[in-house]
N, C-alpha and C positions, 0 to 999 in steps of 0.2 A: 663568477655572472650571480646576479639578485636571486634571478630566477632556480637555478639550481640549487641554491644557499635557502634557498628557503622551505624547500623539501627534506632535511635534513635535523628541522627542530623538530620534537617531541609534541603531540596533542598533549593538551591540560583541558579536562572537563569534558561533562560529559554532552549529547548530541541535542538533550534541549539548553544549555546553555550556552551554546560554539555559534547557535545562530548569530549572525549577523543584524548591524538594523541599524547599519550607514547603508547610505548607495552604494551598488556596488560599481568600482570602476574599476578599465581595462585596464589592467599590470603589463605584464613583460610577456612577450612572448617568447617560449622556449625556443632557442633557433640555434644553438652552440650544435648541437649533431643529435644525431637518431637518435642514441645509446643515448647520453640524458633526457630524449625524448620518453623514451622505455624507464628507465629510473622513477623518474617521477611520476608515470603511470603505476608502475608497483612499489613507492614509495610505503603506500598505503594499502591495507588490504582490500578493505572498500571503500568506496564511493557513494554515497548517498544523495543519489540527487532531487538536490530541494524547489522542486516541482515551482515550487509559487516564487519563483527570482526569474524562469525565466522570460527570454527579451525575445521578441521579434514574434511575425504573420503566418515563419510555416513551422515543420515540426521534422523532426527524426525520431522517427518510428519507436525505436528500440529504447532511445534514452527516453520518452514522453510515458512507455510503460512500466520500466524500472524505479522500482524500490532503490535498489544500491546494484552497480555495474564493481566490477573486478576485470584486472590486467593481470595474468599469470601467465609468463613464459608463451605470450603468441595466441594464449587464451583467452575469451572474452566469457565472462561467464554474469550472471542478472539474475538477482532477486528478483522476480512479476507476479510471484505470487505472496500476497499476505499467511495465506495458509500456511503452513510451514518455515515462514522466516527464523529462520535464525538453526534450523537444523534440514533443513536441507543446503548436501553439496556444504557436509559442514557450517553453514554461514555462510558458503557464497553463492548458494542455488544451483540453477541449470548453466550449462554449454552452452549458450545461443552463437557460436562464430568462431571468428580469427580476426587476430591483429596485427599491422605490421607497424612499425614508426622512423617518418621522416625527421626533415629538422623542424622541430617545433607544429610536428601533423602525426594524427594517428589514422590511418590505413584499416579500415575496419570491415573487411567481409561476413556480413548474419546472416542466418543462417534463414531467415524470413525473411527480411526485407536488404537483402542485395548489399550491393558497394558504398561506401559512406566513407569519404576523410576530411577529416575536421582537426581542422588548426586549435591548438589546444597552447591558454593564456595561464602564467599563476596568479590570483589574486590576494590573495594573503600564504601566513602559515597554514592553512590547509585544502586549500579551495581555490579551482583548478575552472577557467572556464574552456567549455568547448564547443567550438563556432562552427558553425553550416556555413562556407560563404556562399552558396549558392543562396538561400532564402534569407541570410542576414537573422540568422533565429542561433540565441546562444544559451544554452544548458551549466546549471553554475552547479559544483560536484562537491560536495564537502569532504574529506577523507580522516578513515576513522580503523584502527585497527579490528579483528574481530574482539579483541580483548575486550576493549575498551566502548563495543557500538551498542548502545541502548534499544536491542531490538523489540524487549516492550513497548516503550515508548514508542516505537513505527508501529508498532499493530496497533494498539491503542489511539494512535493518530489517523490510524489509517480503516477504523473501525467498522467501515460503510465499505470498502473493497469486500472485508472478509465476507461478511453478508451477502454481496452478492456473487462469490467463487463458487458459492456451490448451485443447481439448478432447484432445485428447491427444501425445506424446511420441514422432515415430518414430525410430529410428537410425539415423546417417547416416553413422557411423564406427565401425571396431574399431581400435586398433593392433594390429600386426603381434607385435606383442613384447607381453610376457606367458605367465601359463599360465592353459590350459584352466581353464573354471567354468562352472558350469551357467547365471550371469547372459551367456553369450554369447549363450543361447539369448533373450533377451528381447529383440522390436524397436521393441515398445511400453511406454511407461509412460503414466498417466494419475492425476490428483493432485487428488482432493476433500478437502474440510477436513479430512476426520478417518479418511480412508485411500486407499490407491490400489488397483491394477490395471493386471494387468501385460496382454502378449500377442505369443505366436509365431507366428502372423500372419505374413507373409513380406511383407516391402516393400512401400513402392505402396499395399498393401489400406486401402481412403478408410473413414473413421474411421466411415460406420455400419454397414462392416461385418464391423469389428473382434470376434474372438472372444477376451475379457476371460478368460484360462484362471485366474487367481490375485487371492482381492483380501485384503490385510493391513493391518497399521496400517501407518502411518510418522514418519520424526521426522527434522527438521529442527533442526541444535545452533549452536551459535552457539563461536566461538572464540573464548578467552580470549586478548587483548592482538593478536590479527586480522583486523582488522573483514572485509578481502574476503574472509577464506577462511568455508566454513559447511562442515557434513559433514551428511554423511545415512545413517541409517540403514532398510533395508526390511525388515519383519518376513515371513518366508517360513516356512510350516509345517517343509519338507521341508529348508530351510539355514541354517534358521536366518537371524538377522539378519544382513543382508549390509549390508557397509559403505562407505563413500566419501565420496572430497574433490567435494563440488561447486564448481565455477566456472561463473562465467559468462563468453560468447563477446559473445555480443550479445544483444537484444533477443528474438530467436529460437533463440537454441541454446545448450546447456549441455553441459558436460562433468560426467561424472562419472568419476571414478579411483579404482577397486580395488586399495586396498594388497596387500591380502595374494594379487592373482594381477599386479600391477603391469600392468593391461592400463586401459586409453584409451576412455573410450566418447566420441561425440559424439552428442545429440541435438534432432534442430528439432522447434520446435513447429505443430501442424496445428490446425488452427480458432480462430482468437486470436475473445475475445470481448470486443468495449470496452462494457461499461456504458455507462447511462443516453443512449445513442438516444432521441428523441423516438420511440419506435414498437411497438405488441401484442408484438414479439418479443424487446423489449431483456429482457439477460440480468437478475438482481437478483440482488444483491452487496451484503452490507454488513463492515463491517471489525466485526474483535470483541475486548475486550480481553485479545490471549494476546502469551506471551511467551516465546523460543524457549529451553530449560535450553545451559545453555556446557559446551563439552569442554574438558581440558586435554589439547593434542593439538599438537603439529608437523606443519605439509608433508613430506607423504612424496612427494609427485610434486615431479620436479626441476623449478627454470623454465628 
């Protein structure tokens, strides 16, 4: 059966080169047996949820939130956070529920979102479609082994979410070199999906006691021919747009280089939000179809 043979092939290429540009066509329903369906789901360590290919007006919440999902001996794992991706759960993420297979169908009992019955179709050598027949919504998942999955690409491609996964960013360092400028006074930043906030409260102030002095628009940009460099603009009413080169030091620390003053700032994340823990206090987050605009600039900060 074609659908069965598709998943015996070895994945060639990286995450960036495997994206398909042709329209997705529903191929074969995997219907030979429940065992065969489970083999398909376990044929790759990770299934990358290509959120930009989603079709339909509905939503499967746990797929909408996840960057990757994995199916291992009846347990569903997911990478729902950019913080720690590639490290959490040895690259698989966290345990988010259980699953069982039928003919061409998977029944998922998610810890937060409950029971879901999804049809599975083979699209190509390493792609499956998961379809919620109730809403007519389809998600397209690309299969990878952990050994050849490009976690760094996913991290930088979704850096907006990384910045939003902390309740606040506290300034921990300002370089001695650099001209005085208004941003020197900013000690805390917070990034939400559509706006940022800043505070001049003294270092060490708890998040709940922060007084947010300003709220405005922000934009993260990709940089042409430089995958690991991002740029950031913060729209201030009084200062205009403040422009920075954005660097990631580690999973909890970012560096903002201010080219106009040649000042380097470091901010540390406070109040990490781990998504989809099975409790009433869980933070609800979902991915949307977004892409950062691209800038044609060269790094100003010297390495």
